DSSP file (Angstrom, degrees, kcal/mol; ACC not computed):
  #  RESIDUE AA STRUCTURE BP1 BP2  ACC     N-H-->O    O-->H-N    N-H-->O    O-->H-N    TCO  KAPPA ALPHA  PHI   PSI    X-CA   Y-CA   Z-CA
    1    1 A M              0   0    0      0, 0.0     2,-0.3     0, 0.0     0, 0.0   0.000 360.0 360.0 360.0 131.7  -16.8   14.9    3.9
    2    2 A D        -     0   0    0      1,-0.0     2,-0.4     2,-0.0     0, 0.0  -0.560 360.0-151.1 -74.6 136.8  -19.7   15.9    6.1
    3    3 A E        -     0   0    0     -2,-0.3     2,-0.4     2,-0.0    -1,-0.0  -0.888   7.2-162.2-112.2 144.3  -22.8   16.8    4.2
    4    4 A I        -     0   0    0     -2,-0.4     2,-0.3     2,-0.0    -2,-0.0  -0.982  10.2-142.8-125.0 133.2  -25.4   19.2    5.4
    5    5 A A        -     0   0    0     -2,-0.4     2,-0.4     2,-0.0    -2,-0.0  -0.740  14.2-167.8 -95.3 145.3  -29.0   19.5    4.0
    6    6 A L        -     0   0    0     -2,-0.3     2,-0.5     2,-0.0    -2,-0.0  -0.977  11.0-147.7-136.2 119.8  -30.6   22.8    3.6
    7    7 A K        +     0   0    0     -2,-0.4     2,-0.3     0, 0.0    -2,-0.0  -0.763  30.0 161.7 -90.0 126.7  -34.3   23.3    2.9
    8    8 A M        -     0   0    0     -2,-0.5     2,-0.1     3,-0.0    -2,-0.0  -0.966  36.6-111.7-140.4 157.0  -35.1   26.3    0.8
    9    9 A S     >  -     0   0    0     -2,-0.3     4,-2.2     1,-0.1     5,-0.2  -0.315  39.3-102.3 -78.0 169.6  -38.0   27.5   -1.3
   10   10 A K  H  > S+     0   0    0      1,-0.2     4,-1.9     2,-0.2     5,-0.1   0.900 125.9  51.9 -58.6 -41.5  -37.8   27.8   -5.0
   11   11 A E  H  > S+     0   0    0      1,-0.2     4,-2.0     2,-0.2    -1,-0.2   0.873 106.6  53.5 -64.3 -37.6  -37.3   31.6   -4.6
   12   12 A D  H  > S+     0   0    0      1,-0.2     4,-2.5     2,-0.2    -1,-0.2   0.913 108.6  49.1 -63.1 -42.1  -34.5   31.0   -2.2
   13   13 A Y  H  X S+     0   0    0     -4,-2.2     4,-2.5     2,-0.2    -2,-0.2   0.861 108.4  53.2 -66.7 -34.3  -32.7   28.7   -4.7
   14   14 A Q  H  X S+     0   0    0     -4,-1.9     4,-2.0     2,-0.2    -1,-0.2   0.884 110.5  47.5 -66.4 -37.1  -33.1   31.4   -7.4
   15   15 A L  H  X S+     0   0    0     -4,-2.0     4,-2.7     2,-0.2    -2,-0.2   0.889 110.0  52.8 -67.4 -38.9  -31.5   33.9   -5.0
   16   16 A L  H  X S+     0   0    0     -4,-2.5     4,-3.0     2,-0.2     5,-0.2   0.916 107.7  51.8 -61.1 -42.6  -28.7   31.4   -4.3
   17   17 A L  H  X S+     0   0    0     -4,-2.5     4,-2.8     2,-0.2    -1,-0.2   0.929 110.1  48.6 -59.0 -46.2  -28.2   31.1   -8.0
   18   18 A K  H  X S+     0   0    0     -4,-2.0     4,-2.5     1,-0.2     5,-0.2   0.926 113.5  47.0 -60.4 -46.0  -27.9   34.8   -8.3
   19   19 A H  H  X S+     0   0    0     -4,-2.7     4,-2.8     1,-0.2     5,-0.2   0.914 113.5  47.6 -63.0 -43.6  -25.4   35.0   -5.4
   20   20 A V  H  X S+     0   0    0     -4,-3.0     4,-2.7     2,-0.2     5,-0.2   0.908 112.6  49.2 -66.5 -41.3  -23.3   32.1   -6.8
   21   21 A F  H  X S+     0   0    0     -4,-2.8     4,-2.5    -5,-0.2    -2,-0.2   0.957 115.4  42.8 -61.8 -49.9  -23.2   33.6  -10.3
   22   22 A I  H  X S+     0   0    0     -4,-2.5     4,-2.7     2,-0.2    -2,-0.2   0.912 116.0  48.2 -65.8 -42.8  -22.2   37.1   -9.0
   23   23 A A  H  X S+     0   0    0     -4,-2.8     4,-2.6    -5,-0.2    -1,-0.2   0.927 112.6  49.1 -62.7 -44.1  -19.7   35.7   -6.5
   24   24 A N  H  X S+     0   0    0     -4,-2.7     4,-1.5    -5,-0.2     5,-0.2   0.901 111.7  49.6 -62.2 -40.7  -18.2   33.4   -9.2
   25   25 A W  H  X S+     0   0    0     -4,-2.5     4,-2.7    -5,-0.2     3,-0.3   0.939 112.5  46.6 -63.4 -47.3  -18.0   36.3  -11.6
   26   26 A V  H  < S+     0   0    0     -4,-2.7     4,-0.4     1,-0.2    -2,-0.2   0.907 116.0  45.7 -61.6 -42.1  -16.3   38.6   -9.0
   27   27 A L  H  < S+     0   0    0     -4,-2.6    -1,-0.2    -5,-0.2    -2,-0.2   0.705 128.0  24.0 -76.0 -20.0  -13.8   35.8   -8.0
   28   28 A T  H >< S+     0   0    0     -4,-1.5     3,-1.5    -3,-0.3    -2,-0.2   0.592  91.3  92.8-122.4 -13.6  -12.9   34.7  -11.6
   29   29 A A  T 3< S+     0   0    0     -4,-2.7    -3,-0.1     1,-0.3    -2,-0.1   0.820  97.5  36.5 -58.7 -34.8  -13.5   37.6  -14.0
   30   30 A T  T 3  S+     0   0    0     -4,-0.4     2,-0.3    -5,-0.2    -1,-0.3   0.385  96.5 103.5-100.0   4.6  -10.0   39.0  -13.9
   31   31 A K    <   -     0   0    0     -3,-1.5     3,-0.1     1,-0.1    -3,-0.0  -0.665  59.1-152.3 -90.7 141.5   -8.2   35.6  -13.6
   32   32 A E  S    S+     0   0    0     -2,-0.3     2,-0.4     1,-0.1    -1,-0.1   0.823  86.5  39.0 -77.8 -32.5   -6.4   34.1  -16.5
   33   33 A T  S    S-     0   0    0      0, 0.0     2,-0.1     0, 0.0    -1,-0.1  -0.940  89.6-115.6-120.8 144.2   -7.0   30.5  -15.2
   34   34 A R        -     0   0    0     -2,-0.4     2,-0.7     1,-0.1     3,-0.1  -0.445  23.8-119.6 -75.3 145.2  -10.1   29.2  -13.5
   35   35 A D     >  -     0   0    0      1,-0.2     4,-2.6    -2,-0.1     5,-0.2  -0.785  21.2-148.0 -83.2 118.4  -10.0   28.1   -9.9
   36   36 A K  H  > S+     0   0    0     -2,-0.7     4,-2.7     1,-0.2     5,-0.2   0.888  94.0  49.8 -59.2 -43.8  -11.0   24.4  -10.0
   37   37 A K  H  > S+     0   0    0      2,-0.2     4,-2.3     1,-0.2    -1,-0.2   0.905 112.3  47.9 -64.2 -41.3  -12.8   24.4   -6.6
   38   38 A L  H  > S+     0   0    0      2,-0.2     4,-2.6     1,-0.2    -2,-0.2   0.926 113.2  48.0 -63.5 -43.8  -14.8   27.5   -7.5
   39   39 A E  H  X S+     0   0    0     -4,-2.6     4,-2.6     2,-0.2    -2,-0.2   0.903 111.3  50.0 -65.0 -41.4  -15.8   26.1  -10.9
   40   40 A E  H  X S+     0   0    0     -4,-2.7     4,-2.3    -5,-0.2    -1,-0.2   0.912 112.5  47.3 -63.6 -41.9  -16.8   22.7   -9.3
   41   41 A F  H  X S+     0   0    0     -4,-2.3     4,-2.2     2,-0.2    -2,-0.2   0.928 111.9  50.2 -64.4 -44.7  -18.9   24.4   -6.7
   42   42 A H  H  X S+     0   0    0     -4,-2.6     4,-2.5     1,-0.2    -2,-0.2   0.921 112.4  47.1 -58.8 -46.0  -20.5   26.7   -9.4
   43   43 A Q  H  X S+     0   0    0     -4,-2.6     4,-2.9     1,-0.2     5,-0.2   0.876 108.7  55.3 -64.4 -38.1  -21.3   23.6  -11.5
   44   44 A K  H  X S+     0   0    0     -4,-2.3     4,-2.3     2,-0.2    -2,-0.2   0.914 110.7  44.8 -61.8 -43.2  -22.7   21.7   -8.5
   45   45 A I  H  X S+     0   0    0     -4,-2.2     4,-2.5     2,-0.2     5,-0.2   0.937 114.6  48.1 -66.8 -46.8  -25.2   24.5   -7.8
   46   46 A L  H  X S+     0   0    0     -4,-2.5     4,-2.5     1,-0.2     5,-0.2   0.919 112.9  48.4 -60.6 -44.0  -26.1   24.9  -11.5
   47   47 A K  H  X S+     0   0    0     -4,-2.9     4,-3.1     2,-0.2     5,-0.3   0.926 111.6  49.5 -62.8 -45.4  -26.6   21.2  -11.9
   48   48 A F  H  X S+     0   0    0     -4,-2.3     4,-1.7    -5,-0.2    -2,-0.2   0.932 113.8  45.2 -59.9 -46.6  -28.7   20.9   -8.7
   49   49 A I  H  <>S+     0   0    0     -4,-2.5     5,-2.5     2,-0.2     6,-0.9   0.887 116.6  46.0 -67.4 -38.6  -31.0   23.8   -9.7
   50   50 A K  H ><5S+     0   0    0     -4,-2.5     3,-1.6    -5,-0.2    -2,-0.2   0.948 113.6  46.7 -68.1 -49.3  -31.3   22.5  -13.3
   51   51 A T  H 3<5S+     0   0    0     -4,-3.1    -2,-0.2     1,-0.3    -1,-0.2   0.767 113.4  49.3 -69.0 -24.1  -32.0   18.9  -12.3
   52   52 A N  T 3<5S-     0   0    0     -4,-1.7    -1,-0.3    -5,-0.3    -2,-0.2   0.281 109.7-124.8 -96.1  10.4  -34.6   19.9   -9.7
   53   53 A Q  T < 5 +     0   0    0     -3,-1.6    -3,-0.2     2,-0.1     3,-0.2   0.847  67.7 135.6  51.7  42.3  -36.3   22.2  -12.2
   54   54 A I  S   <S+     0   0    0     -5,-2.5     2,-0.4     1,-0.3    -4,-0.2   0.823  73.0  24.1 -85.3 -36.0  -35.9   25.2  -10.0
   55   55 A E    >   -     0   0    0     -6,-0.9     3,-0.7     1,-0.1    -1,-0.3  -0.989  60.3-162.7-135.5 124.0  -34.8   27.6  -12.7
   56   56 A D  T 3  S+     0   0    0     -2,-0.4    -1,-0.1     1,-0.2    -6,-0.0   0.465  81.8  76.9 -85.6   0.2  -35.6   27.0  -16.4
   57   57 A K  T 3  S+     0   0    0     13,-0.1    13,-3.5     2,-0.1     2,-0.5   0.134  72.3  97.4 -97.3  20.5  -32.9   29.4  -17.6
   58   58 A I  E <   -A   69   0A   0     -3,-0.7     2,-0.3    11,-0.3    11,-0.2  -0.926  54.3-173.3-107.6 133.4  -30.0   27.0  -16.9
   59   59 A E  E     -A   68   0A   0      9,-3.4     9,-2.5    -2,-0.5     2,-0.4  -0.795  15.5-135.2-122.5 164.5  -28.8   25.0  -19.9
   60   60 A K  E     -A   67   0A   0     -2,-0.3     2,-1.0     7,-0.2     7,-0.2  -0.982   5.7-146.0-125.1 131.1  -26.3   22.2  -20.3
   61   61 A D  E  >> -A   66   0A   0      5,-3.2     4,-1.6    -2,-0.4     5,-1.4  -0.832  17.6-168.2 -89.9 102.5  -23.6   21.9  -22.9
   62   62 A K  T  45S+     0   0    0     -2,-1.0    -1,-0.2     1,-0.2     5,-0.0   0.832  81.1  57.9 -65.8 -32.8  -23.7   18.1  -23.4
   63   63 A A  T  45S+     0   0    0      1,-0.2    -1,-0.2    -3,-0.1    -2,-0.0   0.906 121.2  26.7 -64.5 -41.6  -20.5   18.0  -25.4
   64   64 A Q  T  45S-     0   0    0     -3,-0.2    -1,-0.2     2,-0.1    -2,-0.2   0.499 102.3-130.1 -99.0  -5.6  -18.5   19.6  -22.6
   65   65 A N  T  <5 +     0   0    0     -4,-1.6     2,-0.4     1,-0.2    -3,-0.2   0.915  61.7 132.3  55.7  47.8  -20.8   18.4  -19.8
   66   66 A V  E   < -A   61   0A   0     -5,-1.4    -5,-3.2   -20,-0.0     2,-0.3  -0.960  49.1-138.1-129.3 148.9  -21.1   21.9  -18.2
   67   67 A Y  E     +A   60   0A   0     -2,-0.4     2,-0.3    -7,-0.2    -7,-0.2  -0.761  25.7 169.0-101.9 149.3  -24.0   23.9  -17.0
   68   68 A F  E     -A   59   0A   0     -9,-2.5    -9,-3.4    -2,-0.3     2,-0.2  -0.987  35.4-107.5-153.9 156.3  -24.5   27.6  -17.6
   69   69 A I  E     -A   58   0A   0     -2,-0.3   -11,-0.3   -11,-0.2   -12,-0.0  -0.612  46.3-102.3 -85.3 150.4  -27.2   30.2  -17.3
   70   70 A N     >  -     0   0    0    -13,-3.5     4,-2.5    -2,-0.2     5,-0.2  -0.166  33.7-100.4 -72.1 169.1  -28.8   31.4  -20.5
   71   71 A E  H  > S+     0   0    0      1,-0.2     4,-2.6     2,-0.2     5,-0.2   0.842 117.5  54.1 -59.4 -40.3  -28.0   34.7  -22.0
   72   72 A N  H  > S+     0   0    0      2,-0.2     4,-1.9     1,-0.2    -1,-0.2   0.927 112.7  42.1 -63.7 -45.7  -31.1   36.6  -20.7
   73   73 A L  H  > S+     0   0    0      2,-0.2     4,-2.4     1,-0.2    -2,-0.2   0.898 113.7  53.0 -69.0 -39.5  -30.4   35.7  -17.1
   74   74 A E  H  X S+     0   0    0     -4,-2.5     4,-2.9     1,-0.2    -2,-0.2   0.921 108.1  51.2 -60.4 -43.6  -26.7   36.4  -17.5
   75   75 A E  H  X S+     0   0    0     -4,-2.6     4,-2.1     2,-0.2    -1,-0.2   0.914 108.7  51.7 -58.3 -43.8  -27.5   39.8  -18.9
   76   76 A K  H  X S+     0   0    0     -4,-1.9     4,-1.3     1,-0.2    -2,-0.2   0.929 113.3  43.5 -59.8 -47.0  -29.7   40.6  -15.9
   77   77 A Y  H  X S+     0   0    0     -4,-2.4     4,-1.8     1,-0.2    -2,-0.2   0.893 112.0  53.3 -67.0 -39.6  -27.0   39.6  -13.4
   78   78 A L  H  X S+     0   0    0     -4,-2.9     4,-2.7     1,-0.2    -1,-0.2   0.826 102.7  58.6 -66.9 -30.8  -24.3   41.4  -15.4
   79   79 A E  H  X S+     0   0    0     -4,-2.1     4,-2.3     2,-0.2    -1,-0.2   0.905 106.1  48.7 -61.7 -40.9  -26.4   44.6  -15.3
   80   80 A E  H  X S+     0   0    0     -4,-1.3     4,-2.1     2,-0.2    -2,-0.2   0.886 111.0  49.7 -66.9 -38.3  -26.4   44.4  -11.5
   81   81 A I  H  X S+     0   0    0     -4,-1.8     4,-2.9     2,-0.2    -2,-0.2   0.911 110.1  51.5 -64.6 -42.1  -22.6   43.9  -11.5
   82   82 A D  H  X S+     0   0    0     -4,-2.7     4,-2.5     2,-0.2    -2,-0.2   0.898 108.4  50.9 -62.1 -41.3  -22.3   46.9  -13.9
   83   83 A E  H  X S+     0   0    0     -4,-2.3     4,-2.2     2,-0.2    -1,-0.2   0.928 112.3  47.2 -60.8 -45.1  -24.4   49.1  -11.5
   84   84 A Y  H  X S+     0   0    0     -4,-2.1     4,-2.8     1,-0.2     5,-0.2   0.935 111.6  50.3 -61.0 -47.4  -22.2   48.0   -8.6
   85   85 A N  H  X S+     0   0    0     -4,-2.9     4,-2.7     1,-0.2    -2,-0.2   0.892 109.6  51.2 -60.0 -40.9  -19.0   48.7  -10.6
   86   86 A Q  H  X S+     0   0    0     -4,-2.5     4,-2.1     2,-0.2    -1,-0.2   0.929 112.3  46.2 -62.2 -46.0  -20.3   52.2  -11.6
   87   87 A D  H  X S+     0   0    0     -4,-2.2     4,-2.4     1,-0.2    -2,-0.2   0.929 115.1  46.0 -62.4 -46.3  -21.0   53.1   -8.0
   88   88 A I  H  X S+     0   0    0     -4,-2.8     4,-2.9     2,-0.2     5,-0.2   0.890 109.9  54.7 -65.9 -40.0  -17.7   51.7   -6.7
   89   89 A F  H  X S+     0   0    0     -4,-2.7     4,-2.7    -5,-0.2    -1,-0.2   0.941 111.0  44.7 -58.1 -48.7  -15.8   53.5   -9.5
   90   90 A I  H  X S+     0   0    0     -4,-2.1     4,-2.6     2,-0.2    -2,-0.2   0.914 114.2  49.3 -64.5 -43.3  -17.3   56.9   -8.6
   91   91 A E  H  X S+     0   0    0     -4,-2.4     4,-2.3     2,-0.2    -2,-0.2   0.928 114.1  45.3 -61.5 -44.9  -16.7   56.3   -4.8
   92   92 A E  H  X S+     0   0    0     -4,-2.9     4,-2.6     2,-0.2    -2,-0.2   0.896 112.0  51.9 -66.9 -40.3  -13.1   55.3   -5.4
   93   93 A L  H  X S+     0   0    0     -4,-2.7     4,-2.7    -5,-0.2     5,-0.2   0.933 110.7  48.0 -61.0 -46.2  -12.5   58.2   -7.8
   94   94 A I  H  X S+     0   0    0     -4,-2.6     4,-2.4     1,-0.2    -2,-0.2   0.918 111.9  50.1 -61.6 -43.5  -13.9   60.7   -5.2
   95   95 A D  H  X S+     0   0    0     -4,-2.3     4,-2.5     2,-0.2    -2,-0.2   0.925 112.7  46.3 -60.3 -44.6  -11.7   59.1   -2.5
   96   96 A Q  H  X S+     0   0    0     -4,-2.6     4,-2.4     2,-0.2    -2,-0.2   0.902 113.0  48.6 -68.0 -40.4   -8.6   59.3   -4.7
   97   97 A L  H  X S+     0   0    0     -4,-2.7     4,-2.3     2,-0.2    -1,-0.2   0.890 111.9  50.8 -64.1 -38.4   -9.3   62.9   -5.7
   98   98 A T  H  X S+     0   0    0     -4,-2.4     4,-2.4    -5,-0.2    -2,-0.2   0.933 110.9  47.3 -63.7 -46.7   -9.9   63.8   -2.1
   99   99 A K  H  X S+     0   0    0     -4,-2.5     4,-2.2     1,-0.2    -2,-0.2   0.898 111.1  52.2 -62.0 -40.8   -6.6   62.3   -1.0
  100  100 A K  H  X S+     0   0    0     -4,-2.4     4,-1.5     1,-0.2    -1,-0.2   0.925 112.5  44.2 -62.4 -44.7   -4.7   64.0   -3.8
  101  101 A E  H  X S+     0   0    0     -4,-2.3     4,-2.1     2,-0.2    -1,-0.2   0.868 110.1  56.0 -69.1 -35.5   -6.2   67.4   -2.8
  102  102 A L  H  X S+     0   0    0     -4,-2.4     4,-1.7     1,-0.2    -1,-0.2   0.918 109.0  46.6 -60.9 -43.9   -5.5   66.7    0.9
  103  103 A V  H  < S+     0   0    0     -4,-2.2    -1,-0.2     1,-0.2    -2,-0.2   0.818 111.9  51.9 -67.9 -31.4   -1.8   66.1    0.1
  104  104 A K  H  < S+     0   0    0     -4,-1.5    -2,-0.2    -5,-0.2    -1,-0.2   0.845 113.8  43.3 -72.0 -33.8   -1.8   69.2   -2.0
  105  105 A N  H  < S+     0   0    0     -4,-2.1     2,-0.4    -5,-0.1    -2,-0.2   0.727 119.1  39.2 -85.2 -23.6   -3.2   71.3    0.8
  106  106 A Y  S  < S-     0   0    0     -4,-1.7    -1,-0.1    -5,-0.2     2,-0.1  -0.951  79.8-119.9-130.2 146.5   -1.2   69.9    3.7
  107  107 A T     >  -     0   0    0     -2,-0.4     4,-2.3     1,-0.1     5,-0.2  -0.362  34.0-108.5 -75.5 164.2    2.5   68.9    4.0
  108  108 A E  H  > S+     0   0    0      1,-0.2     4,-2.2     2,-0.2     5,-0.1   0.886 121.9  51.7 -59.9 -38.9    3.3   65.3    4.9
  109  109 A E  H  > S+     0   0    0      2,-0.2     4,-1.6     1,-0.2    -1,-0.2   0.917 108.0  50.5 -65.4 -43.9    4.4   66.6    8.4
  110  110 A E  H  > S+     0   0    0      1,-0.2     4,-0.6     2,-0.2    -2,-0.2   0.914 112.0  48.2 -60.7 -41.9    1.1   68.4    8.9
  111  111 A L  H >< S+     0   0    0     -4,-2.3     3,-0.6     1,-0.2    -1,-0.2   0.895 109.6  51.8 -66.1 -39.6   -0.8   65.3    8.0
  112  112 A S  H 3< S+     0   0    0     -4,-2.2    -1,-0.2     1,-0.2    -2,-0.2   0.791 114.9  42.2 -69.7 -26.5    1.2   63.1   10.3
  113  113 A H  H 3< S+     0   0    0     -4,-1.6    -1,-0.2    -5,-0.1     2,-0.2   0.446  89.8 112.8 -97.0  -1.8    0.7   65.4   13.3
  114  114 A M  S << S-     0   0    0     -3,-0.6    -3,-0.0    -4,-0.6    -4,-0.0  -0.491  71.9-116.8 -73.9 136.9   -3.0   66.0   12.6
  115  115 A S     >  -     0   0    0     -2,-0.2     4,-2.8     1,-0.1     5,-0.2  -0.320  26.0-112.6 -66.4 157.5   -5.5   64.6   15.1
  116  116 A E  H  > S+     0   0    0      1,-0.2     4,-2.6     2,-0.2     5,-0.2   0.895 118.3  51.5 -59.6 -40.3   -7.8   62.0   13.8
  117  117 A T  H  > S+     0   0    0      2,-0.2     4,-2.2     1,-0.2    -1,-0.2   0.928 111.8  45.3 -62.9 -46.3  -10.7   64.4   14.2
  118  118 A K  H  > S+     0   0    0      2,-0.2     4,-2.6     1,-0.2     5,-0.2   0.900 112.6  52.0 -65.7 -40.3   -9.0   67.2   12.3
  119  119 A F  H  X S+     0   0    0     -4,-2.8     4,-3.0     1,-0.2    -2,-0.2   0.949 111.6  45.7 -59.7 -49.6   -7.9   64.8    9.6
  120  120 A H  H  X S+     0   0    0     -4,-2.6     4,-3.0     1,-0.2     5,-0.2   0.864 111.8  52.4 -64.4 -35.5  -11.5   63.5    9.1
  121  121 A K  H  X S+     0   0    0     -4,-2.2     4,-2.1    -5,-0.2    -1,-0.2   0.939 113.3  43.3 -64.6 -46.2  -12.9   67.0    9.1
  122  122 A A  H  X S+     0   0    0     -4,-2.6     4,-2.0     2,-0.2    -2,-0.2   0.923 116.6  47.7 -64.3 -44.7  -10.5   68.1    6.4
  123  123 A F  H  X S+     0   0    0     -4,-3.0     4,-3.0    -5,-0.2     5,-0.2   0.942 113.0  47.7 -60.6 -49.7  -11.0   64.9    4.4
  124  124 A D  H  X S+     0   0    0     -4,-3.0     4,-2.5     1,-0.2    -1,-0.2   0.866 109.1  54.0 -62.7 -37.8  -14.8   65.2    4.7
  125  125 A L  H  X S+     0   0    0     -4,-2.1     4,-1.1    -5,-0.2    -1,-0.2   0.927 114.4  40.5 -62.9 -45.9  -14.8   68.8    3.7
  126  126 A I  H  X S+     0   0    0     -4,-2.0     4,-1.5     2,-0.2     3,-0.4   0.924 114.9  52.2 -67.6 -44.8  -12.9   68.1    0.5
  127  127 A Q  H  X S+     0   0    0     -4,-3.0     4,-2.8     1,-0.2    -2,-0.2   0.890 104.3  56.5 -61.1 -39.9  -14.8   64.9   -0.2
  128  128 A E  H  X S+     0   0    0     -4,-2.5     4,-2.7     1,-0.2    -1,-0.2   0.862 102.3  56.7 -61.3 -35.4  -18.1   66.7    0.1
  129  129 A K  H  X S+     0   0    0     -4,-1.1     4,-1.9    -3,-0.4    -1,-0.2   0.928 111.1  42.8 -59.9 -46.1  -17.0   69.1   -2.6
  130  130 A Y  H  X S+     0   0    0     -4,-1.5     4,-2.6     2,-0.2     5,-0.2   0.894 112.7  52.5 -69.6 -39.9  -16.4   66.2   -5.0
  131  131 A I  H  X S+     0   0    0     -4,-2.8     4,-2.7     1,-0.2     5,-0.2   0.937 110.5  48.2 -60.3 -46.2  -19.6   64.4   -4.1
  132  132 A S  H  X S+     0   0    0     -4,-2.7     4,-2.3     1,-0.2    -1,-0.2   0.903 111.2  51.1 -61.1 -41.9  -21.6   67.6   -4.7
  133  133 A E  H  X S+     0   0    0     -4,-1.9     4,-3.1    -5,-0.2     5,-0.4   0.926 112.4  45.1 -61.9 -45.8  -19.9   68.1   -8.1
  134  134 A V  H  X S+     0   0    0     -4,-2.6     4,-2.1     1,-0.2    -2,-0.2   0.897 113.8  49.8 -67.9 -39.5  -20.6   64.5   -9.2
  135  135 A E  H  < S+     0   0    0     -4,-2.7    -1,-0.2    -5,-0.2    -2,-0.2   0.889 118.5  39.8 -64.2 -37.4  -24.2   64.7   -8.0
  136  136 A K  H  < S+     0   0    0     -4,-2.3    -2,-0.2    -5,-0.2    -3,-0.2   0.919 136.9  10.7 -77.7 -45.8  -24.7   68.0   -9.8
  137  137 A N  H >< S-     0   0    0     -4,-3.1     3,-1.5     1,-0.3    -3,-0.2   0.354  86.1-142.7-120.4   3.3  -22.8   67.4  -13.1
  138  138 A G  T 3<  -     0   0    0     -4,-2.1    -1,-0.3    -5,-0.4     3,-0.3  -0.438  68.6 -34.5  64.8-140.5  -22.0   63.7  -13.2
  139  139 A M  T >  S+     0   0    0      1,-0.2     3,-1.4     2,-0.1    -1,-0.2   0.396 109.7 106.2 -94.7   1.5  -18.6   63.0  -14.7
  140  140 A K  T <  S+     0   0    0     -3,-1.5    -1,-0.2     1,-0.3    -2,-0.1   0.822  84.4  38.1 -54.0 -39.8  -18.8   65.9  -17.2
  141  141 A N  T 3  S+     0   0    0     -3,-0.3     2,-0.6    -8,-0.1    -1,-0.3   0.415  90.8 101.0 -97.1   1.9  -16.4   68.2  -15.4
  142  142 A I    <   +     0   0    0     -3,-1.4     2,-0.3    -9,-0.1    -3,-0.0  -0.785  50.1 146.7 -90.7 122.1  -13.9   65.6  -14.2
  143  143 A D        -     0   0    0     -2,-0.6     2,-0.5     2,-0.0    -2,-0.0  -0.969  48.5-111.8-150.4 158.9  -10.9   65.7  -16.5
  144  144 A F        -     0   0    0     -2,-0.3     2,-0.5     2,-0.0    -2,-0.0  -0.831  28.4-147.4 -95.7 135.5   -7.2   65.1  -16.6
  145  145 A I        -     0   0    0     -2,-0.5     2,-0.4     0, 0.0    -2,-0.0  -0.907  12.6-131.8-106.9 125.2   -5.1   68.2  -17.2
  146  146 A E        -     0   0    0     -2,-0.5     2,-0.3     1,-0.0    -2,-0.0  -0.614  22.7-135.9 -75.6 125.3   -1.8   67.7  -19.0
  147  147 A Q        -     0   0    0     -2,-0.4     2,-0.2     1,-0.1    -1,-0.0  -0.645  17.1-121.8 -84.0 136.9    1.0   69.5  -17.2
  148  148 A K        -     0   0    0     -2,-0.3     2,-0.2     1,-0.1    -1,-0.1  -0.538  27.9-113.2 -77.1 142.2    3.3   71.5  -19.2
  149  149 A K        -     0   0    0     -2,-0.2     2,-0.4     2,-0.0    -1,-0.1  -0.533  25.4-146.7 -75.2 137.9    7.0   70.6  -19.0
  150  150 A T              0   0    0     -2,-0.2    -1,-0.0     1,-0.1     0, 0.0  -0.896 360.0 360.0-105.3 137.1    9.3   73.1  -17.4
  151  151 A N              0   0    0     -2,-0.4    -1,-0.1     0, 0.0    -2,-0.0   0.436 360.0 360.0 -91.7 360.0   12.8   73.4  -18.7
């Protein structure tokens, strides 16, 4: 295997740690089993940073021979992930509500024959309504309405 050396400052390595932690979390958080290559890479970075005394918030579980970041640093990184998740959730919700209303306002045939410009104009007009609502009232007015059964 070819090895490449990379010179970085202490601050660069701390940024690398943050990136590796967040990337590892995104890639593994929803998985039932760990990806061995990802875990080995994560451990390699943590070990390097710990042994070179770049970050004092990395600890080692000697019994299991694994490195991990301490609770305070993990909380800090997880807060950033939570902020991202909140933003993405709202963006995705607005997109889905927009698509739902678009389908309600236009038939499938109308949508399929619509020019790209007209489609984007209609989409953007509806989307702006939802964006304004969320900016003004947050999630307070977004609710699911139970439809009554018709016999």
